[in-house]
N, CA, C and O atoms as a Tripos MOL2 file, in Angstrom:
@<TRIPOS>MOLECULE
protein
  172   171    43     0     0
PROTEIN
NO_CHARGES

@<TRIPOS>ATOM
      1 N          10.8220   21.9330 -108.7570 N.3       1 UNK1
      2 CA         10.8990   20.6080 -108.1770 C.3       1 UNK1
      3 C          11.1900   19.5990 -109.2910 C.2       1 UNK1
      4 O          10.4510   19.5400 -110.2740 O.2       1 UNK1
      5 N          12.2330   18.8230 -109.1530 N.am      2 UNK2
      6 CA         12.5980   17.8140 -110.1350 C.3       2 UNK2
      7 C          11.7170   16.5880 -109.9630 C.2       2 UNK2
      8 O          11.4480   16.1500 -108.8450 O.2       2 UNK2
      9 N          11.2760   16.0450 -111.0780 N.am      3 UNK3
     10 CA         10.4460   14.8370 -111.0510 C.3       3 UNK3
     11 C          10.9590   13.8550 -112.0890 C.2       3 UNK3
     12 O          11.5350   14.2380 -113.1070 O.2       3 UNK3
     13 N          10.7390   12.6040 -111.8090 N.am      4 UNK4
     14 CA         11.0280   11.5580 -112.7720 C.3       4 UNK4
     15 C           9.8420   10.6180 -112.7530 C.2       4 UNK4
     16 O           9.3140   10.3030 -111.6870 O.2       4 UNK4
     17 N           9.4230   10.1690 -113.9130 N.am      5 UNK5
     18 CA          8.3100    9.2240 -113.9590 C.3       5 UNK5
     19 C           8.6310    8.1300 -114.9590 C.2       5 UNK5
     20 O           9.3880    8.3350 -115.9080 O.2       5 UNK5
     21 N           8.0490    6.9790 -114.7340 N.am      6 UNK6
     22 CA          8.1970    5.8460 -115.6470 C.3       6 UNK6
     23 C           6.9070    5.7020 -116.4270 C.2       6 UNK6
     24 O           5.8160    5.7840 -115.8640 O.2       6 UNK6
     25 N           7.0360    5.4870 -117.7150 N.am      7 UNK7
     26 CA          5.8740    5.3280 -118.5940 C.3       7 UNK7
     27 C           6.0740    4.0500 -119.3980 C.2       7 UNK7
     28 O           7.1530    3.8150 -119.9410 O.2       7 UNK7
     29 N           5.0500    3.2390 -119.4720 N.am      8 UNK8
     30 CA          5.1220    2.0450 -120.3120 C.3       8 UNK8
     31 C           5.0570    2.4680 -121.7670 C.2       8 UNK8
     32 O           4.2000    3.2640 -122.1510 O.2       8 UNK8
     33 N           5.9700    1.9320 -122.5840 N.am      9 UNK9
     34 CA          6.0630    2.3430 -123.9790 C.3       9 UNK9
     35 C           6.5780    1.1900 -124.8250 C.2       9 UNK9
     36 O           7.6180    0.6060 -124.5210 O.2       9 UNK9
     37 N           5.8550    0.8670 -125.8800 N.am     10 UNK10
     38 CA          6.2960   -0.1340 -126.8510 C.3      10 UNK10
     39 C           7.0740    0.6060 -127.9290 C.2      10 UNK10
     40 O           6.4740    1.3070 -128.7440 O.2      10 UNK10
     41 N           8.3990    0.4650 -127.9530 N.am     11 UNK11
     42 CA          9.2330    1.2210 -128.8800 C.3      11 UNK11
     43 C           9.0310    0.8110 -130.3350 C.2      11 UNK11
     44 O           9.5160    1.4890 -131.2410 O.2      11 UNK11
     45 N           8.3340   -0.2720 -130.5640 N.am     12 UNK12
     46 CA          8.0370   -0.7020 -131.9320 C.3      12 UNK12
     47 C           6.7190   -0.1360 -132.4490 C.2      12 UNK12
     48 O           6.3520   -0.3740 -133.6000 O.2      12 UNK12
     49 N           6.0060    0.6120 -131.6080 N.am     13 UNK13
     50 CA          4.6860    1.1350 -131.9680 C.3      13 UNK13
     51 C           4.6840    2.6630 -131.9590 C.2      13 UNK13
     52 O           4.8790    3.2810 -130.9130 O.2      13 UNK13
     53 N           4.4650    3.2680 -133.1240 N.am     14 UNK14
     54 CA          4.3860    4.7240 -133.2060 C.3      14 UNK14
     55 C           3.2170    5.2310 -132.3700 C.2      14 UNK14
     56 O           3.3240    6.2710 -131.7210 O.2      14 UNK14
     57 N           2.0980    4.5030 -132.3810 N.am     15 UNK15
     58 CA          0.9340    4.9000 -131.5920 C.3      15 UNK15
     59 C           1.2600    4.9260 -130.1010 C.2      15 UNK15
     60 O           0.8420    5.8390 -129.3890 O.2      15 UNK15
     61 N           2.0020    3.9300 -129.6290 N.am     16 UNK16
     62 CA          2.3980    3.8790 -128.2270 C.3      16 UNK16
     63 C           3.3060    5.0590 -127.8770 C.2      16 UNK16
     64 O           3.1490    5.6670 -126.8180 O.2      16 UNK16
     65 N           4.2490    5.3850 -128.7560 N.am     17 UNK17
     66 CA          5.1460    6.5180 -128.5200 C.3      17 UNK17
     67 C           4.3720    7.8310 -128.4840 C.2      17 UNK17
     68 O           4.6160    8.6730 -127.6200 O.2      17 UNK17
     69 N           3.4460    8.0070 -129.4110 N.am     18 UNK18
     70 CA          2.6350    9.2230 -129.4480 C.3      18 UNK18
     71 C           1.7870    9.3620 -128.1840 C.2      18 UNK18
     72 O           1.6830   10.4470 -127.6110 O.2      18 UNK18
     73 N           1.1880    8.2590 -127.7600 N.am     19 UNK19
     74 CA          0.3540    8.2590 -126.5540 C.3      19 UNK19
     75 C           1.1790    8.6030 -125.3200 C.2      19 UNK19
     76 O           0.7360    9.3860 -124.4800 O.2      19 UNK19
     77 N           2.3640    8.0310 -125.2030 N.am     20 UNK20
     78 CA          3.2320    8.3070 -124.0540 C.3      20 UNK20
     79 C           3.6460    9.7760 -124.0310 C.2      20 UNK20
     80 O           3.6210   10.4090 -122.9760 O.2      20 UNK20
     81 N           4.0230   10.3190 -125.1780 N.am     21 UNK21
     82 CA          4.4300   11.7260 -125.2500 C.3      21 UNK21
     83 C           3.2700   12.6410 -124.8720 C.2      21 UNK21
     84 O           3.4500   13.5920 -124.1100 O.2      21 UNK21
     85 N           2.0870   12.3580 -125.3990 N.am     22 UNK22
     86 CA          0.9150   13.1700 -125.0760 C.3      22 UNK22
     87 C           0.5840   13.0980 -123.5860 C.2      22 UNK22
     88 O           0.2050   14.1020 -122.9830 O.2      22 UNK22
     89 N           0.7280   11.9100 -122.9910 N.am     23 UNK23
     90 CA          0.4560   11.7370 -121.5600 C.3      23 UNK23
     91 C           1.4130   12.5690 -120.7220 C.2      23 UNK23
     92 O           0.9910   13.2420 -119.7810 O.2      23 UNK23
     93 N           2.6900   12.5300 -121.0550 N.am     24 UNK24
     94 CA          3.6820   13.2990 -120.2960 C.3      24 UNK24
     95 C           3.4200   14.7940 -120.4260 C.2      24 UNK24
     96 O           3.4450   15.5180 -119.4300 O.2      24 UNK24
     97 N           3.1690   15.2570 -121.6390 N.am     25 UNK25
     98 CA          2.9210   16.6880 -121.8500 C.3      25 UNK25
     99 C           1.6580   17.1270 -121.1240 C.2      25 UNK25
    100 O           1.6200   18.2230 -120.5650 O.2      25 UNK25
    101 N           0.6200   16.2900 -121.1220 N.am     26 UNK26
    102 CA         -0.6240   16.6370 -120.4140 C.3      26 UNK26
    103 C          -0.3930   16.7280 -118.9060 C.2      26 UNK26
    104 O          -0.9580   17.5970 -118.2420 O.2      26 UNK26
    105 N           0.4350   15.8320 -118.3640 N.am     27 UNK27
    106 CA          0.6710   15.7930 -116.9190 C.3      27 UNK27
    107 C           1.7320   16.7980 -116.4610 C.2      27 UNK27
    108 O           1.5940   17.4010 -115.3970 O.2      27 UNK27
    109 N           2.7890   16.9810 -117.2590 N.am     28 UNK28
    110 CA          3.9380   17.7830 -116.8260 C.3      28 UNK28
    111 C           4.0970   19.1010 -117.5860 C.2      28 UNK28
    112 O           4.8060   19.9980 -117.1300 O.2      28 UNK28
    113 N           3.4470   19.2200 -118.7320 N.am     29 UNK29
    114 CA          3.5550   20.4490 -119.5160 C.3      29 UNK29
    115 C           4.6520   20.4330 -120.5610 C.2      29 UNK29
    116 O           4.6120   21.2230 -121.5040 O.2      29 UNK29
    117 N           5.6330   19.5510 -120.4160 N.am     30 UNK30
    118 CA          6.7280   19.4590 -121.3790 C.3      30 UNK30
    119 C           7.5460   18.1990 -121.1120 C.2      30 UNK30
    120 O           7.3860   17.5500 -120.0790 O.2      30 UNK30
    121 N           8.4230   17.8630 -122.0550 N.am     31 UNK31
    122 CA          9.3720   16.7590 -121.8880 C.3      31 UNK31
    123 C          10.7630   17.3670 -121.9100 C.2      31 UNK31
    124 O          11.1590   17.9730 -122.9060 O.2      31 UNK31
    125 N          11.5120   17.2140 -120.8180 N.am     32 UNK32
    126 CA         12.8680   17.7570 -120.7300 C.3      32 UNK32
    127 C          13.9190   16.7500 -121.1790 C.2      32 UNK32
    128 O          14.8350   17.0970 -121.9250 O.2      32 UNK32
    129 N          13.7910   15.5020 -120.7280 N.am     33 UNK33
    130 CA         14.8030   14.4810 -121.0050 C.3      33 UNK33
    131 C          14.1000   13.1480 -121.2210 C.2      33 UNK33
    132 O          13.1410   12.8150 -120.5240 O.2      33 UNK33
    133 N          14.5870   12.3990 -122.1870 N.am     34 UNK34
    134 CA         14.0920   11.0320 -122.4030 C.3      34 UNK34
    135 C          15.2820   10.0940 -122.2440 C.2      34 UNK34
    136 O          16.3230   10.2870 -122.8710 O.2      34 UNK34
    137 N          15.1220    9.0760 -121.4010 N.am     35 UNK35
    138 CA         16.1820    8.0930 -121.1860 C.3      35 UNK35
    139 C          15.6720    6.7410 -121.6740 C.2      35 UNK35
    140 O          14.6440    6.2420 -121.2140 O.2      35 UNK35
    141 N          16.4040    6.1690 -122.6040 N.am     36 UNK36
    142 CA         16.0530    4.8490 -123.1600 C.3      36 UNK36
    143 C          16.8120    3.8010 -122.3460 C.2      36 UNK36
    144 O          18.0430    3.7780 -122.3520 O.2      36 UNK36
    145 N          16.0790    2.9400 -121.6490 N.am     37 UNK37
    146 CA         16.6970    1.9190 -120.8320 C.3      37 UNK37
    147 C          15.9640    0.6030 -121.0590 C.2      37 UNK37
    148 O          15.2360    0.1340 -120.1840 O.2      37 UNK37
    149 N          16.1540    0.0110 -122.2240 N.am     38 UNK38
    150 CA         15.4570   -1.2140 -122.5790 C.3      38 UNK38
    151 C          16.1420   -2.4540 -122.0590 C.2      38 UNK38
    152 O          15.6160   -3.5570 -122.2060 O.2      38 UNK38
    153 N          17.2850   -2.3030 -121.4630 N.am     39 UNK39
    154 CA         17.9950   -3.4460 -120.9070 C.3      39 UNK39
    155 C          19.1260   -3.8880 -121.8250 C.2      39 UNK39
    156 O          19.0390   -3.7540 -123.0460 O.2      39 UNK39
    157 N          20.1700   -4.4060 -121.2350 N.am     40 UNK40
    158 CA         21.3480   -4.8320 -121.9840 C.3      40 UNK40
    159 C          21.8570   -6.1310 -121.3970 C.2      40 UNK40
    160 O          21.7250   -6.3810 -120.1990 O.2      40 UNK40
    161 N          22.4340   -6.9470 -122.2410 N.am     41 UNK41
    162 CA         23.0110   -8.2120 -121.8100 C.3      41 UNK41
    163 C          24.5140   -8.1800 -122.0850 C.2      41 UNK41
    164 O          24.9330   -7.9610 -123.2220 O.2      41 UNK41
    165 N          25.3110   -8.3950 -121.0660 N.am     42 UNK42
    166 CA         26.7540   -8.4230 -121.2190 C.3      42 UNK42
    167 C          27.1790   -9.8780 -121.1880 C.2      42 UNK42
    168 O          26.8420  -10.6220 -120.2670 O.2      42 UNK42
    169 N          27.9230  -10.2710 -122.2070 N.am     43 UNK43
    170 CA         28.3780  -11.6650 -122.2910 C.3      43 UNK43
    171 C          29.8870  -11.7270 -122.2940 C.2      43 UNK43
    172 O          30.4600  -12.8140 -122.3590 O.2      43 UNK43
@<TRIPOS>BOND
     1     1     2 1
     2     2     3 1
     3     3     4 2
     4     3     5 am
     5     5     6 1
     6     6     7 1
     7     7     8 2
     8     7     9 am
     9     9    10 1
    10    10    11 1
    11    11    12 2
    12    11    13 am
    13    13    14 1
    14    14    15 1
    15    15    16 2
    16    15    17 am
    17    17    18 1
    18    18    19 1
    19    19    20 2
    20    19    21 am
    21    21    22 1
    22    22    23 1
    23    23    24 2
    24    23    25 am
    25    25    26 1
    26    26    27 1
    27    27    28 2
    28    27    29 am
    29    29    30 1
    30    30    31 1
    31    31    32 2
    32    31    33 am
    33    33    34 1
    34    34    35 1
    35    35    36 2
    36    35    37 am
    37    37    38 1
    38    38    39 1
    39    39    40 2
    40    39    41 am
    41    41    42 1
    42    42    43 1
    43    43    44 2
    44    43    45 am
    45    45    46 1
    46    46    47 1
    47    47    48 2
    48    47    49 am
    49    49    50 1
    50    50    51 1
    51    51    52 2
    52    51    53 am
    53    53    54 1
    54    54    55 1
    55    55    56 2
    56    55    57 am
    57    57    58 1
    58    58    59 1
    59    59    60 2
    60    59    61 am
    61    61    62 1
    62    62    63 1
    63    63    64 2
    64    63    65 am
    65    65    66 1
    66    66    67 1
    67    67    68 2
    68    67    69 am
    69    69    70 1
    70    70    71 1
    71    71    72 2
    72    71    73 am
    73    73    74 1
    74    74    75 1
    75    75    76 2
    76    75    77 am
    77    77    78 1
    78    78    79 1
    79    79    80 2
    80    79    81 am
    81    81    82 1
    82    82    83 1
    83    83    84 2
    84    83    85 am
    85    85    86 1
    86    86    87 1
    87    87    88 2
    88    87    89 am
    89    89    90 1
    90    90    91 1
    91    91    92 2
    92    91    93 am
    93    93    94 1
    94    94    95 1
    95    95    96 2
    96    95    97 am
    97    97    98 1
    98    98    99 1
    99    99   100 2
   100    99   101 am
   101   101   102 1
   102   102   103 1
   103   103   104 2
   104   103   105 am
   105   105   106 1
   106   106   107 1
   107   107   108 2
   108   107   109 am
   109   109   110 1
   110   110   111 1
   111   111   112 2
   112   111   113 am
   113   113   114 1
   114   114   115 1
   115   115   116 2
   116   115   117 am
   117   117   118 1
   118   118   119 1
   119   119   120 2
   120   119   121 am
   121   121   122 1
   122   122   123 1
   123   123   124 2
   124   123   125 am
   125   125   126 1
   126   126   127 1
   127   127   128 2
   128   127   129 am
   129   129   130 1
   130   130   131 1
   131   131   132 2
   132   131   133 am
   133   133   134 1
   134   134   135 1
   135   135   136 2
   136   135   137 am
   137   137   138 1
   138   138   139 1
   139   139   140 2
   140   139   141 am
   141   141   142 1
   142   142   143 1
   143   143   144 2
   144   143   145 am
   145   145   146 1
   146   146   147 1
   147   147   148 2
   148   147   149 am
   149   149   150 1
   150   150   151 1
   151   151   152 2
   152   151   153 am
   153   153   154 1
   154   154   155 1
   155   155   156 2
   156   155   157 am
   157   157   158 1
   158   158   159 1
   159   159   160 2
   160   159   161 am
   161   161   162 1
   162   162   163 1
   163   163   164 2
   164   163   165 am
   165   165   166 1
   166   166   167 1
   167   167   168 2
   168   167   169 am
   169   169   170 1
   170   170   171 1
   171   171   172 2
@<TRIPOS>SUBSTRUCTURE
     1 UNK1         2 RESIDUE 1 A UNK
     2 UNK2         6 RESIDUE 1 A UNK
     3 UNK3        10 RESIDUE 1 A UNK
     4 UNK4        14 RESIDUE 1 A UNK
     5 UNK5        18 RESIDUE 1 A UNK
     6 UNK6        22 RESIDUE 1 A UNK
     7 UNK7        26 RESIDUE 1 A UNK
     8 UNK8        30 RESIDUE 1 A UNK
     9 UNK9        34 RESIDUE 1 A UNK
    10 UNK10       38 RESIDUE 1 A UNK
    11 UNK11       42 RESIDUE 1 A UNK
    12 UNK12       46 RESIDUE 1 A UNK
    13 UNK13       50 RESIDUE 1 A UNK
    14 UNK14       54 RESIDUE 1 A UNK
    15 UNK15       58 RESIDUE 1 A UNK
    16 UNK16       62 RESIDUE 1 A UNK
    17 UNK17       66 RESIDUE 1 A UNK
    18 UNK18       70 RESIDUE 1 A UNK
    19 UNK19       74 RESIDUE 1 A UNK
    20 UNK20       78 RESIDUE 1 A UNK
    21 UNK21       82 RESIDUE 1 A UNK
    22 UNK22       86 RESIDUE 1 A UNK
    23 UNK23       90 RESIDUE 1 A UNK
    24 UNK24       94 RESIDUE 1 A UNK
    25 UNK25       98 RESIDUE 1 A UNK
    26 UNK26      102 RESIDUE 1 A UNK
    27 UNK27      106 RESIDUE 1 A UNK
    28 UNK28      110 RESIDUE 1 A UNK
    29 UNK29      114 RESIDUE 1 A UNK
    30 UNK30      118 RESIDUE 1 A UNK
    31 UNK31      122 RESIDUE 1 A UNK
    32 UNK32      126 RESIDUE 1 A UNK
    33 UNK33      130 RESIDUE 1 A UNK
    34 UNK34      134 RESIDUE 1 A UNK
    35 UNK35      138 RESIDUE 1 A UNK
    36 UNK36      142 RESIDUE 1 A UNK
    37 UNK37      146 RESIDUE 1 A UNK
    38 UNK38      150 RESIDUE 1 A UNK
    39 UNK39      154 RESIDUE 1 A UNK
    40 UNK40      158 RESIDUE 1 A UNK
    41 UNK41      162 RESIDUE 1 A UNK
    42 UNK42      166 RESIDUE 1 A UNK
    43 UNK43      170 RESIDUE 1 A UNK
């Protein structure tokens, strides 16, 4: 079964990144894909 989840993550904080990774692995068992979508501005 395919799943996608959103996790709050401060990309400027190593602690936040570590916590997010540990949370995903604890809940899902592994990380298959990471998508960075911080937003973009087109001018």
